[in-house]
C-alpha positions as CSV (number, residue, x, y, z in Angstrom):
1,M,-121.8,8.2,-52.0
2,K,-121.9,11.8,-53.3
3,A,-119.2,14.0,-54.4
4,T,-120.1,16.4,-50.9
5,K,-119.5,13.8,-48.4
6,H,-116.5,12.7,-50.5
7,A,-115.5,15.8,-50.5
8,L,-116.7,16.6,-46.3
9,L,-114.4,13.3,-45.7
10,A,-111.0,14.7,-48.0
11,L,-111.6,17.5,-45.6
12,A,-111.9,16.1,-42.1
13,E,-109.0,13.5,-42.8
14,W,-106.8,16.7,-44.0
15,L,-107.8,18.7,-40.9
16,R,-107.1,15.7,-38.6
17,A,-103.8,15.5,-40.3
18,E,-102.9,19.4,-39.5
19,L,-104.8,19.5,-36.4
20,Q,-102.7,16.7,-34.5
21,Q,-100.2,19.2,-32.8
22,T,-102.7,20.8,-30.8
23,C,-105.1,20.3,-28.4
24,M,-108.3,20.3,-31.2
25,S,-109.6,17.2,-32.9
26,V,-111.9,16.4,-35.4
27,S,-114.3,13.5,-35.8
28,L,-116.7,12.5,-38.9
29,L,-120.0,11.4,-38.5
30,M,-121.5,9.0,-41.4
31,P,-124.9,8.6,-41.0
32,G,-127.1,6.6,-42.9
33,P,-130.1,7.1,-43.4
34,V,-131.5,9.1,-41.1
35,L,-135.7,9.6,-40.4
36,T,-135.7,13.8,-40.5
37,E,-139.4,15.4,-40.1
38,S,-139.4,15.9,-44.4
39,L,-139.2,12.3,-44.6
40,A,-141.1,11.5,-42.1
41,S,-143.7,13.3,-43.9
42,T,-142.8,12.1,-47.1
43,F,-143.6,8.8,-46.0
44,K,-146.6,9.9,-44.5
45,I,-147.6,11.5,-48.2
46,L,-146.9,7.8,-49.5
47,E,-149.0,6.0,-47.1
48,A,-151.9,8.1,-48.2
49,D,-151.0,8.0,-51.9
50,P,-148.1,5.2,-52.9
51,E,-147.8,6.4,-56.1
52,N,-147.8,9.8,-55.9
53,Q,-146.0,10.9,-59.1
54,Q,-143.4,14.0,-57.3
55,I,-142.4,12.0,-54.7
56,R,-141.7,8.5,-56.9
57,Q,-140.0,11.0,-59.2
58,Q,-137.6,11.4,-56.7
59,F,-137.0,7.2,-55.0
60,S,-139.1,4.1,-56.0
61,K,-140.9,1.8,-54.2
62,E,-137.2,-0.1,-53.8
63,V,-136.0,2.9,-52.5
64,E,-138.3,3.9,-50.1
65,T,-138.2,-0.2,-48.9
66,L,-134.7,0.3,-48.2
67,L,-134.9,3.5,-46.1
68,R,-137.3,2.3,-44.1
69,E,-134.9,-0.9,-43.8
70,R,-131.6,1.1,-42.6
71,M,-133.4,4.3,-40.9
72,I,-132.8,5.7,-37.8
73,S,-133.9,8.0,-36.1
74,T,-132.7,11.5,-35.0
75,Q,-132.3,10.5,-31.6
76,Q,-130.6,7.8,-32.3
77,C,-128.1,9.2,-34.6
78,A,-127.8,11.9,-31.9
79,Q,-126.8,9.5,-29.1
80,L,-124.4,7.9,-31.9
81,A,-122.3,11.2,-32.3
82,L,-122.2,12.2,-28.7
83,Q,-121.0,8.4,-28.2
84,G,-118.5,8.7,-30.6
85,L,-116.9,11.9,-29.6
86,K,-116.9,11.0,-26.0
87,Q,-115.0,7.8,-27.2
88,G,-112.4,10.2,-29.2
89,L,-113.5,8.4,-32.3
90,F,-112.3,10.0,-35.8
91,Y,-115.4,8.1,-38.4
92,I,-118.6,7.5,-36.3
93,P,-120.4,5.8,-38.4
94,T,-124.4,5.7,-37.0
95,Q,-125.6,1.9,-38.9
96,S,-123.5,-1.2,-39.1
97,Y,-124.7,-2.0,-42.7
98,I,-122.1,0.4,-44.2
99,K,-119.7,-1.8,-42.7
100,S,-119.9,-4.1,-45.9
101,D,-120.0,-1.5,-47.9
102,I,-116.5,-0.6,-46.9
103,D,-115.1,-4.0,-46.8
104,R,-116.0,-4.4,-50.5
105,R,-113.9,-1.4,-51.1
106,H,-110.8,-2.4,-49.4
107,E,-111.5,-6.0,-50.3
108,E,-111.6,-4.1,-54.1
109,L,-108.1,-1.5,-53.1
110,E,-106.5,-4.8,-51.4
111,R,-106.9,-6.5,-55.1
112,A,-105.4,-3.7,-56.8
113,F,-102.8,-3.8,-54.8
114,F,-101.7,-7.8,-55.2
115,V,-102.1,-7.4,-58.7
116,L,-99.5,-4.5,-59.5
117,D,-97.3,-5.3,-56.7
118,R,-96.9,-8.8,-58.5
119,G,-96.5,-6.7,-62.1
120,Q,-93.6,-5.5,-60.3
């Protein structure tokens, strides 16, 4: 996760707490890869020239494969965002693989708390 995304997460969580006693709410869309026009254009170039050096400097074949496997359309992303908003969700993840990333972090934090609690 890039620093900008971490900053947005912190800002959204802060706003959520600040606005708790008001009629306003905050939601945080957590999209994985989305097939934007720019990404579709990049894939089209790679289909014609799989070894395009300019593009390969940005991402490898492995990253391309991962993007192709995990990406969703802009329509799917918008639909999930609206669904999450209608249900009043704060976190709105768009792809289920994100859960395994979160689970790994949670497990590591749990271990750290366990180790530190035992040391007291």
